[in-house]
C-alpha positions as CSV (number, residue, x, y, z in Angstrom):
1,M,35.4,-15.3,20.1
2,I,34.8,-18.8,21.4
3,P,32.8,-17.7,24.5
4,L,30.5,-15.6,22.2
5,I,29.8,-18.6,20.0
6,L,29.3,-20.8,23.0
7,G,26.9,-18.3,24.5
8,L,24.9,-18.1,21.3
9,L,24.7,-21.9,21.1
10,L,23.7,-22.2,24.7
11,A,21.0,-19.5,24.1
12,A,19.2,-21.6,21.6
13,P,16.1,-23.3,22.8
14,S,16.5,-26.9,23.7
15,S,14.1,-28.1,20.9
16,E,14.6,-26.5,17.5
17,I,11.4,-25.3,16.0
18,A,10.9,-26.1,12.4
19,H,7.8,-25.3,10.3
20,S,7.1,-26.3,6.7
21,V,4.4,-25.1,4.3
22,R,3.3,-25.7,0.7
23,I,2.3,-22.7,-1.3
24,D,0.4,-23.1,-4.6
25,H,1.7,-20.8,-7.2
26,A,1.1,-20.3,-11.0
27,A,4.7,-21.5,-11.5
28,G,4.0,-24.7,-9.6
29,P,4.0,-25.8,-6.0
30,V,6.6,-24.3,-3.6
31,H,7.8,-26.1,-0.5
32,A,9.1,-23.7,2.2
33,D,11.0,-24.8,5.3
34,Y,11.4,-22.4,8.2
35,R,14.0,-23.0,11.0
36,M,14.3,-20.7,14.0
37,R,17.4,-19.5,15.7
38,V,17.9,-17.0,18.5
39,D,20.4,-14.2,18.1
40,V,21.5,-12.7,21.5
41,R,23.1,-9.3,21.9
42,H,24.9,-8.2,25.0
43,E,25.6,-4.6,26.2
44,Q,27.9,-3.8,29.1
45,L,26.6,-1.0,31.3
46,G,28.1,0.8,34.3
47,V,31.6,0.9,35.7
48,A,33.6,-1.2,38.0
49,G,33.9,0.6,41.4
50,P,37.4,1.5,42.6
51,G,38.6,-0.3,45.7
52,G,36.0,-0.4,48.5
53,R,33.2,1.1,46.3
54,A,30.3,-0.6,44.9
55,S,30.3,-1.5,41.2
56,T,27.5,-0.4,38.9
57,L,28.2,-3.0,36.3
58,R,25.3,-4.6,34.5
59,C,25.0,-6.7,31.4
60,R,21.8,-6.0,29.4
61,W,20.8,-8.6,26.9
62,Q,18.3,-8.9,24.1
63,A,17.2,-12.0,22.2
64,D,16.0,-11.7,18.7
65,L,14.1,-14.4,16.8
66,V,15.6,-15.2,13.4
67,V,13.7,-17.6,11.1
68,D,15.6,-18.8,8.1
69,R,13.4,-19.7,5.1
70,Q,14.4,-22.0,2.3
71,A,11.8,-22.4,-0.4
72,R,12.2,-25.0,-3.2
73,H,10.4,-24.7,-6.5
74,A,11.0,-25.6,-10.2
75,A,13.2,-22.6,-10.8
76,G,15.5,-23.2,-7.8
77,T,15.7,-22.2,-4.2
78,L,14.8,-18.9,-2.5
79,Q,16.4,-18.2,0.8
80,R,15.6,-15.4,3.2
81,A,16.0,-14.6,6.9
82,L,13.1,-13.1,8.8
83,R,13.7,-11.3,12.1
84,Q,11.6,-10.3,15.1
85,D,13.6,-8.2,17.5
86,S,13.4,-8.3,21.3
87,V,11.4,-11.4,21.8
88,A,13.1,-11.5,25.2
89,T,15.2,-9.1,27.2
90,G,16.9,-9.0,30.6
91,S,19.9,-7.9,32.6
92,R,22.3,-9.4,35.1
93,P,24.7,-7.6,37.5
94,G,28.4,-7.8,36.7
95,W,30.4,-8.4,33.5
96,C,28.8,-9.8,30.4
97,T,31.6,-12.2,29.9
98,A,31.2,-13.6,33.3
99,N,27.4,-14.0,32.9
100,R,27.2,-15.6,29.4
101,A,26.2,-19.1,30.7
102,V,23.5,-17.8,33.1
103,I,22.2,-15.4,30.4
104,A,22.1,-18.3,27.9
105,K,19.8,-20.1,30.4
106,D,17.7,-17.0,30.9
107,V,17.3,-16.8,27.1
108,A,16.5,-20.5,26.7
109,R,13.8,-20.2,29.3
110,A,12.4,-17.0,27.8
111,T,12.3,-18.4,24.2
112,N,11.3,-21.9,25.1
113,N,7.9,-21.8,23.4
114,M,8.3,-19.8,20.2
115,R,6.3,-22.0,17.8
116,G,3.5,-19.4,17.5
117,E,6.0,-16.6,16.6
118,V,7.7,-18.9,14.0
119,E,4.3,-19.7,12.4
120,A,3.3,-16.1,12.4
121,L,6.5,-15.0,10.6
122,A,6.0,-17.8,8.1
123,R,2.4,-16.6,7.4
124,Q,3.7,-13.0,7.0
125,D,6.4,-14.3,4.6
126,A,4.0,-16.2,2.3
127,E,3.0,-13.0,0.5
128,A,6.7,-11.9,0.1
129,L,7.5,-15.3,-1.3
130,R,4.7,-15.1,-3.8
131,V,6.0,-11.7,-4.9
132,E,9.5,-13.2,-5.3
133,L,8.1,-16.0,-7.4
134,D,6.1,-13.6,-9.5
135,Q,9.3,-11.6,-10.2
136,I,11.2,-14.8,-11.2
137,G,8.3,-15.6,-13.5
138,R,8.5,-12.2,-15.2
139,V,12.3,-12.5,-15.7
140,N,12.0,-16.0,-17.2
141,T,9.3,-15.0,-19.7
């Protein structure tokens, strides 16, 4: 389990991208903070060749962008995780376990500049956040 956690930590971009917005709502202003993280999945493909034969082992990986939203307003805090699958993909020959560190570097390079994607997810989330706030307003009235 430790190598998996280490691989996920190493896969994170070197600079964390955070984005904050203020949304004006009938219930009052809402301050939403968005923080990105990268979720990496590994899939082992192929077989190890018997003595003297070539191996067909490959590790295919996929990096998904996850943006955690925390919105603060008068009635409390609303949290949500937004996801964009397959922001980066690749493969390496050999075992996934043996390639975790180099895959983490591949992922970091591929997801180095994700600010635009984080801001786009935040814009998409604004309407969903307004709907959540409206539902809270209806429950509290």
